[in-house]
C-alpha positions as semicolon CSV with decimal commas, in nm:
position;residue;x (nm);y (nm);z (nm)
1;M;-2,257;-0,877;-2,094
2;K;-1,945;-0,722;-1,988
3;C;-1,842;-0,817;-1,579
4;I;-1,537;-0,655;-1,392
5;L;-1,399;-0,831;-1,116
6;A;-1,200;-0,590;-0,851
7;P;-1,139;-0,750;-0,523
8;D;-0,901;-0,701;-0,264
9;S;-0,751;-1,044;-0,113
10;Y;-0,935;-1,228;0,203
11;K;-0,608;-1,205;0,406
12;G;-0,514;-1,520;0,576
13;S;-0,743;-1,731;0,337
14;L;-0,757;-1,591;-0,042
15;S;-0,517;-1,398;-0,259
16;A;-0,660;-1,132;-0,476
17;V;-0,590;-1,332;-0,775
18;E;-0,756;-1,641;-0,596
19;V;-1,083;-1,420;-0,509
20;S;-1,094;-1,319;-0,877
21;E;-1,085;-1,692;-1,016
22;S;-1,380;-1,785;-0,773
23;M;-1,584;-1,523;-0,847
24;E;-1,541;-1,585;-1,226
25;R;-1,638;-1,911;-1,184
26;G;-1,970;-1,802;-1,011
27;I;-2,018;-1,578;-1,302
28;K;-1,982;-1,862;-1,564
29;H;-2,223;-2,086;-1,399
30;V;-2,503;-1,835;-1,483
31;F;-2,356;-1,613;-1,815
32;P;-2,125;-1,869;-1,949
33;N;-2,044;-1,615;-2,233
34;C;-2,007;-1,311;-2,009
35;E;-1,693;-1,114;-2,065
36;I;-1,500;-1,083;-1,774
37;K;-1,180;-0,836;-1,692
38;A;-1,013;-0,925;-1,366
39;F;-0,836;-0,648;-1,158
40;P;-0,715;-0,841;-0,834
41;L;-0,615;-0,524;-0,594
42;A;-0,422;-0,415;-0,324
43;D;-0,441;-0,063;-0,176
44;G;-0,077;0,041;-0,164
45;G;0,000;-0,214;0,111
46;E;0,082;-0,579;0,121
47;G;0,006;-0,708;-0,229
48;T;0,078;-0,431;-0,406
49;V;0,332;-0,558;-0,646
50;D;0,149;-0,890;-0,708
51;S;-0,132;-0,710;-0,792
52;L;-0,008;-0,460;-1,054
53;V;0,237;-0,676;-1,193
54;N;-0,002;-0,933;-1,259
55;I;-0,282;-0,704;-1,410
56;T;-0,050;-0,557;-1,643
57;K;0,166;-0,844;-1,748
58;G;0,487;-0,718;-1,589
59;T;0,775;-0,882;-1,444
60;I;0,853;-0,969;-1,099
61;F;1,231;-0,916;-0,941
62;N;1,396;-1,012;-0,625
63;E;1,712;-0,851;-0,492
64;V;1,910;-0,907;-0,163
65;V;1,917;-0,579;0,001
66;T;1,957;-0,469;0,345
67;G;1,693;-0,558;0,596
68;P;1,570;-0,299;0,856
69;L;1,842;-0,415;1,126
70;G;2,120;-0,456;0,911
71;E;2,050;-0,802;0,799
72;K;2,061;-0,912;0,444
73;V;1,701;-1,050;0,299
74;T;1,551;-1,131;-0,011
75;A;1,278;-0,850;-0,168
76;K;1,068;-0,832;-0,436
77;W;0,981;-0,574;-0,659
78;G;0,808;-0,533;-0,983
79;V;0,849;-0,370;-1,376
80;L;0,491;-0,286;-1,502
81;G;0,386;-0,438;-1,824
82;D;0,505;-0,074;-1,953
83;T;0,844;-0,187;-1,883
84;N;0,873;0,161;-1,767
85;T;0,711;0,197;-1,453
86;A;0,864;0,018;-1,109
87;V;0,640;-0,088;-0,813
88;I;0,802;-0,130;-0,484
89;E;0,667;-0,224;-0,128
90;M;0,880;-0,080;0,157
91;A;0,751;-0,368;0,367
92;E;0,934;-0,602;0,118
93;A;1,297;-0,472;0,263
94;S;1,200;-0,276;0,585
95;G;0,910;-0,424;0,732
96;L;0,719;-0,552;1,041
97;T;0,720;-0,892;0,930
98;L;1,105;-0,932;0,874
99;I;1,158;-0,917;1,230
100;S;1,029;-1,136;1,507
101;E;0,841;-0,971;1,791
102;D;1,153;-1,022;2,053
103;D;1,394;-0,820;1,806
104;L;1,204;-0,518;1,731
105;D;1,403;-0,215;1,756
106;P;1,258;0,125;1,646
107;M;1,542;0,305;1,740
108;C;1,811;0,157;1,524
109;A;1,573;0,012;1,265
110;T;1,648;0,184;0,882
111;T;1,479;0,218;0,574
112;Y;1,832;0,170;0,383
113;G;1,704;-0,145;0,182
114;T;1,412;0,051;0,031
115;G;1,659;0,289;-0,106
116;E;1,851;-0,007;-0,240
117;L;1,499;-0,086;-0,381
118;I;1,484;0,237;-0,562
119;S;1,838;0,238;-0,683
120;R;1,752;-0,129;-0,840
121;A;1,442;0,061;-1,031
122;L;1,674;0,319;-1,160
123;D;1,903;0,110;-1,299
124;Y;1,683;-0,068;-1,486
125;G;1,590;0,240;-1,661
126;C;1,211;0,300;-1,490
127;E;1,133;0,704;-1,510
128;T;0,815;0,638;-1,258
129;I;0,846;0,452;-0,923
130;I;0,510;0,371;-0,754
131;L;0,599;0,287;-0,368
132;G;0,364;0,132;-0,108
133;I;0,471;0,261;0,202
134;G;0,254;0,052;0,490
135;G;0,388;-0,232;0,716
136;S;0,728;-0,037;0,801
137;A;0,923;-0,157;1,136
138;T;1,132;0,183;1,101
139;N;1,119;0,539;1,253
140;D;1,370;0,694;1,096
141;A;1,178;0,930;0,842
142;G;1,349;0,759;0,536
143;A;1,719;0,865;0,651
144;G;1,810;0,526;0,564
145;M;1,666;0,520;0,247
146;A;1,805;0,833;0,134
147;A;2,143;0,751;0,279
148;A;2,134;0,436;0,012
149;L;2,063;0,694;-0,259
150;G;2,379;0,919;-0,179
151;V;2,237;1,165;0,072
152;E;2,483;1,212;0,365
153;F;2,380;1,254;0,743
154;L;2,652;1,407;0,962
155;D;2,702;1,492;1,311
156;E;2,857;1,806;1,438
157;S;3,211;1,662;1,376
158;G;3,111;1,585;1,022
159;Q;3,107;1,203;1,079
160;K;2,838;1,014;0,915
161;L;2,537;0,920;1,165
162;P;2,439;0,540;1,231
163;P;2,132;0,409;1,092
164;G;1,781;0,460;1,261
165;G;1,588;0,722;1,421
166;Q;1,757;0,748;1,754
167;A;2,073;0,916;1,590
168;L;1,927;1,173;1,404
169;K;1,896;1,349;1,736
170;E;2,279;1,423;1,665
171;L;2,211;1,523;1,303
172;E;2,384;1,872;1,247
173;T;2,408;1,868;0,828
174;I;2,230;1,718;0,568
175;N;2,472;1,691;0,225
176;T;2,269;1,608;-0,099
177;E;2,558;1,665;-0,323
178;K;2,605;1,299;-0,375
179;L;2,239;1,212;-0,415
180;D;2,171;0,995;-0,726
181;F;2,111;1,253;-1,005
182;R;1,901;0,995;-1,169
183;I;1,600;1,107;-0,882
184;F;1,552;1,451;-1,027
185;S;1,439;1,280;-1,364
186;T;1,217;1,013;-1,224
187;K;0,855;1,052;-1,098
188;I;0,797;0,927;-0,739
189;V;0,458;0,868;-0,625
190;A;0,392;0,702;-0,276
191;A;0,056;0,534;-0,178
192;C;-0,017;0,716;0,151
193;D;-0,372;0,660;0,314
194;V;-0,297;0,818;0,647
195;T;-0,264;1,192;0,723
196;N;-0,033;1,184;1,011
197;T;0,226;1,458;1,066
198;L;0,581;1,380;1,116
199;C;0,602;1,490;1,458
200;G;0,400;1,558;1,779
201;P;0,090;1,372;1,929
202;D;-0,031;1,279;1,615
203;G;0,303;1,225;1,462
204;A;0,487;0,915;1,350
205;S;0,666;0,803;1,692
206;A;0,358;0,869;1,875
207;I;0,086;0,685;1,656
208;F;0,294;0,404;1,498
209;G;0,602;0,388;1,719
210;P;0,449;0,154;1,982
211;Q;0,356;-0,117;1,738
212;K;0,756;-0,146;1,635
213;G;0,813;-0,185;1,995
214;A;0,850;0,183;2,111
215;T;0,816;0,215;2,461
216;P;0,693;0,545;2,597
217;E;1,038;0,657;2,647
218;M;1,175;0,548;2,291
219;V;0,825;0,770;2,151
220;A;0,975;1,071;2,312
221;K;1,293;1,007;2,208
222;L;1,252;0,926;1,845
223;D;0,990;1,249;1,826
224;K;1,263;1,484;1,928
225;S;1,506;1,309;1,673
226;L;1,219;1,358;1,362
227;E;1,176;1,697;1,501
228;N;1,547;1,764;1,470
229;L;1,584;1,612;1,103
230;G;1,269;1,826;1,043
231;H;1,439;2,150;1,108
232;K;1,765;2,032;0,958
233;V;1,545;1,962;0,630
234;Q;1,424;2,347;0,652
235;Q;1,759;2,428;0,696
236;Y;1,920;2,282;0,416
237;L;1,689;2,159;0,162
238;N;1,419;2,503;0,211
239;K;1,137;2,230;0,256
240;N;0,878;2,244;0,536
241;I;0,779;1,891;0,601
242;M;0,674;1,910;0,957
243;N;0,341;1,954;0,943
244;V;0,247;1,828;0,595
245;P;-0,026;1,544;0,608
246;G;0,113;1,232;0,565
247;A;0,456;1,309;0,683
248;G;0,452;1,059;0,961
249;A;0,345;0,759;0,749
250;A;0,568;0,483;0,757
251;G;0,773;0,608;1,052
252;G;0,821;0,935;0,895
253;L;0,922;0,770;0,564
254;G;0,612;1,012;0,380
255;G;0,831;1,298;0,504
256;G;1,143;1,173;0,387
257;L;1,042;1,109;0,042
258;L;0,898;1,458;0,006
259;A;1,229;1,620;0,138
260;F;1,488;1,400;-0,032
261;L;1,331;1,249;-0,364
262;N;1,049;1,523;-0,423
263;A;0,797;1,250;-0,412
264;S;0,415;1,314;-0,414
265;L;0,203;1,136;-0,153
266;E;-0,127;0,978;-0,316
267;P;-0,438;0,796;-0,159
268;G;-0,338;0,398;-0,231
269;I;-0,612;0,275;-0,437
270;D;-0,661;0,574;-0,614
271;L;-0,263;0,569;-0,745
272;I;-0,340;0,175;-0,802
273;L;-0,648;0,221;-1,012
274;D;-0,521;0,508;-1,223
275;A;-0,191;0,326;-1,264
276;I;-0,386;-0,001;-1,447
277;Q;-0,615;0,257;-1,618
278;F;-0,926;0,127;-1,445
279;E;-1,152;0,372;-1,559
280;E;-1,109;0,305;-1,931
281;E;-1,283;-0,054;-1,880
282;L;-1,610;0,112;-1,668
283;Q;-1,688;0,271;-2,011
284;D;-1,863;-0,031;-2,137
285;A;-1,921;-0,235;-1,809
286;D;-2,226;-0,374;-1,706
287;I;-2,150;-0,450;-1,345
288;V;-1,846;-0,460;-1,076
289;L;-1,794;-0,694;-0,838
290;V;-1,579;-0,628;-0,512
291;G;-1,454;-0,766;-0,194
292;E;-1,251;-0,818;0,084
293;G;-1,167;-1,036;0,378
294;K;-1,386;-0,804;0,599
295;T;-1,621;-0,484;0,533
296;D;-1,704;-0,233;0,815
297;A;-1,661;0,119;0,856
298;Q;-1,288;0,128;0,814
299;T;-1,331;0,031;0,441
300;I;-1,428;0,392;0,344
301;F;-1,072;0,502;0,465
302;G;-0,894;0,417;0,150
303;K;-0,962;0,057;0,090
304;A;-1,025;-0,110;-0,249
305;P;-1,392;-0,132;-0,254
306;M;-1,442;0,231;-0,170
307;G;-1,215;0,309;-0,405
308;V;-1,356;0,125;-0,671
309;G;-1,708;0,233;-0,596
310;R;-1,643;0,610;-0,654
311;K;-1,509;0,539;-1,010
312;A;-1,749;0,301;-1,086
313;E;-2,036;0,540;-0,927
314;K;-1,887;0,829;-1,183
315;H;-1,989;0,600;-1,475
316;G;-2,322;0,471;-1,378
317;V;-2,206;0,123;-1,310
318;P;-2,350;-0,047;-1,010
319;V;-2,094;-0,227;-0,758
320;I;-2,163;-0,546;-0,574
321;C;-1,961;-0,606;-0,252
322;V;-1,884;-0,972;-0,180
323;S;-1,693;-1,026;0,159
324;G;-1,588;-1,240;0,417
325;S;-1,751;-1,112;0,653
326;L;-2,010;-0,774;0,727
327;S;-1,917;-0,584;1,024
328;E;-2,062;-0,251;1,161
329;G;-2,077;0,031;0,965
330;Y;-2,028;-0,156;0,627
331;E;-2,354;0,039;0,502
332;Q;-2,143;0,366;0,508
333;L;-1,989;0,218;0,111
334;K;-2,350;0,316;-0,007
335;D;-2,204;0,667;-0,007
336;Y;-1,920;0,567;-0,201
337;G;-2,075;0,401;-0,490
338;V;-2,130;0,054;-0,341
339;S;-2,487;-0,065;-0,419
340;A;-2,521;-0,386;-0,220
341;F;-2,329;-0,632;0,025
342;F;-2,303;-0,990;0,053
343;S;-2,099;-1,196;0,308
344;I;-1,961;-1,549;0,188
345;A;-2,092;-1,752;0,500
346;K;-2,404;-1,953;0,448
347;S;-2,461;-2,030;0,806
348;P;-2,315;-1,965;1,158
349;A;-1,934;-2,069;1,091
350;S;-1,586;-2,054;1,273
351;L;-1,313;-1,824;1,102
352;Q;-1,147;-2,134;1,035
353;Q;-1,416;-2,294;0,870
354;L;-1,504;-1,984;0,664
355;S;-1,115;-1,961;0,513
356;E;-1,059;-2,330;0,434
357;N;-1,395;-2,290;0,214
358;A;-1,340;-1,967;0,096
359;D;-1,270;-2,030;-0,247
360;R;-1,599;-2,231;-0,284
361;L;-1,840;-1,976;-0,083
362;V;-1,711;-1,707;-0,284
363;E;-1,795;-1,892;-0,591
364;D;-2,114;-2,005;-0,458
365;A;-2,212;-1,652;-0,346
366;V;-2,158;-1,510;-0,689
367;K;-2,368;-1,755;-0,854
368;N;-2,648;-1,670;-0,663
369;I;-2,607;-1,274;-0,744
370;M;-2,577;-1,373;-1,082
371;E;-2,908;-1,574;-1,047
372;V;-3,065;-1,270;-0,941
373;Y;-2,912;-1,058;-1,142
374;K;-3,012;-1,277;-1,455
375;C;-3,417;-1,281;-1,318
376;G;-3,378;-0,885;-1,328
377;K;-3,261;-0,889;-1,684
378;T;-3,528;-1,114;-1,790
379;K;-3,802;-0,902;-1,629
380;L;-3,660;-0,585;-1,809
């Protein structure tokens, strides 16, 4: 018997690795000789570096780079086991969690540090870069990132613009002559699960700006700035990024990646599963266990259980979801290859109680699931 474990983290409680370990203990109670393959997952957001590096037996690096407000921060990135593929989370260098709520400044926040991480990956010799772009504190459409890699953003007098989205309203010229030449021989893929365009009512500034501290007045100014950038990209690079789905992701970083690095934007969980060659392990699997902190209607929008379910369904492998809680709409996952759903809660309990005992509760839930599975196999 072969069982695949492919959970996401239970945020605030267990990492994806810890969930996998608890699931494995539960299985071993019932099937001590079961072949278990663990793939602790992330969907392109927080945990992507750890997930991919752990699964592929790669290497973690720490770099001091420029933070979103110009301060120095230590950012983590990784190289996969193939030694040729880098994985970067932009939030490590340019994320919301690096700034206190009182210091949020979407007008001036920069993605420069993300560009520095990309440069480090190029120095290492990586030919493919996987970039998770969730959790940004920025609204500069990747201008800071591009500047770190040599692109010049100039005003009408030929002076370089200061960092941040606000300054882009003064953008007159884009000069890519000094862009790091290694970009042209590097495959860059961004994990992107939103379809927002660069500008307008569904654009980067309007939808994501407020969570980064933007007032309605700021949103209007930032939207105009990104619109100006979009027009200049069309003028100087002959690329139309204004209405591309996903261009508005991460404060417009999606658009910047398309414009300056010729990147592709792909659904996060599909990108992760393809990177670890997940489907190869499904060929002879008997069952797959997935899970996350809370499974609900949002899970079908690119989260790990949905992605795994779709892959497993293609190979006829049943998928069982074991999550911290099940909320309204979780049943929609049945349309994406997930057969059954279980919460780890045994009785009414507070979130704190569930979090404190999550490892044991996951183990017990999986043990019970395996007992039922064993009964079914016996009767067959």
